[in-house]
C-alpha positions in Angstrom: 0.0 0.1 -0.2 1.5 3.4 -0.8 1.5 5.7 2.2 -0.7 8.8 1.9 1.5 12.0 1.8 -0.5 13.4 4.8 0.7 10.3 7.0 4.1 10.6 6.0 4.0 14.3 7.0 2.4 13.0 10.8 5.1 10.3 10.8 7.7 12.8 10.4 6.4 15.3 12.8 5.7 12.9 15.4 9.4 11.1 15.3 11.0 14.9 15.2 9.1 15.9 18.4 9.8 12.5 20.1 13.3 13.0 19.3 13.6 16.5 20.5 11.7 15.5 23.5 13.5 12.4 24.2 17.1 14.6 23.7 16.0 17.0 26.1 15.2 14.3 28.8 18.2 12.8 28.3 20.2 15.7 28.4 18.8 16.6 31.8 20.5 13.3 33.0 23.9 14.7 32.2 26.0 15.2 28.9 25.1 12.9 26.1 27.8 11.6 23.8 27.9 11.0 20.2 26.6 7.3 20.8 23.6 8.7 22.7 22.8 10.8 19.9 23.2 8.5 17.2 20.8 6.2 19.0 18.2 8.8 19.3 18.5 9.8 15.7 18.6 6.3 14.7 15.3 5.3 16.9 13.5 8.5 15.5 14.3 7.6 11.9 12.9 4.1 11.9 9.6 5.2 11.9 10.1 7.6 9.0 11.9 5.0 6.9 9.5 2.3 7.7 6.4 4.7 6.4 8.3 5.0 3.0 9.5 1.3 2.4 6.2 0.4 0.5 7.6 2.8 -2.2 10.0 2.0 -4.9 13.7 3.3 -4.7 13.1 5.7 -7.2 10.0 7.1 -5.4 11.9 7.3 -2.0 14.7 9.1 -4.0 12.0 11.6 -5.6 10.5 12.3 -2.1 13.9 12.6 0.2 14.3 16.6 -0.6 10.7 16.8 1.0 11.5 14.4 3.8 14.4 16.4 4.6 12.6 19.8 4.3 9.8 18.5 6.7 12.0 17.0 9.1 13.9 20.7 9.2 10.4 22.6 9.5 9.0 20.1 12.0 12.6 20.7 14.1 12.0 24.5 14.0 8.3 24.3 14.8 9.0 22.3 17.8 12.0 24.0 18.7 10.0 27.2 18.6 7.7 26.2 21.1 
């Protein structure tokens, strides 16, 4: 089943919000090293990757700039809160 654009947007936004919230909480416990940050990013990326997995490689390639744009927009929106 090809994912709906609104669903992909929802997944990206939710993943970025969860990433930032988790990073805030973990940073309260002390400094985070590179491995901690990579773990958080990998965990946040998994639902995004899964949401586009039904698409062909070419379709995913075409969507990549929009996915990055949505991730950055979600980051800025959440950071502004």
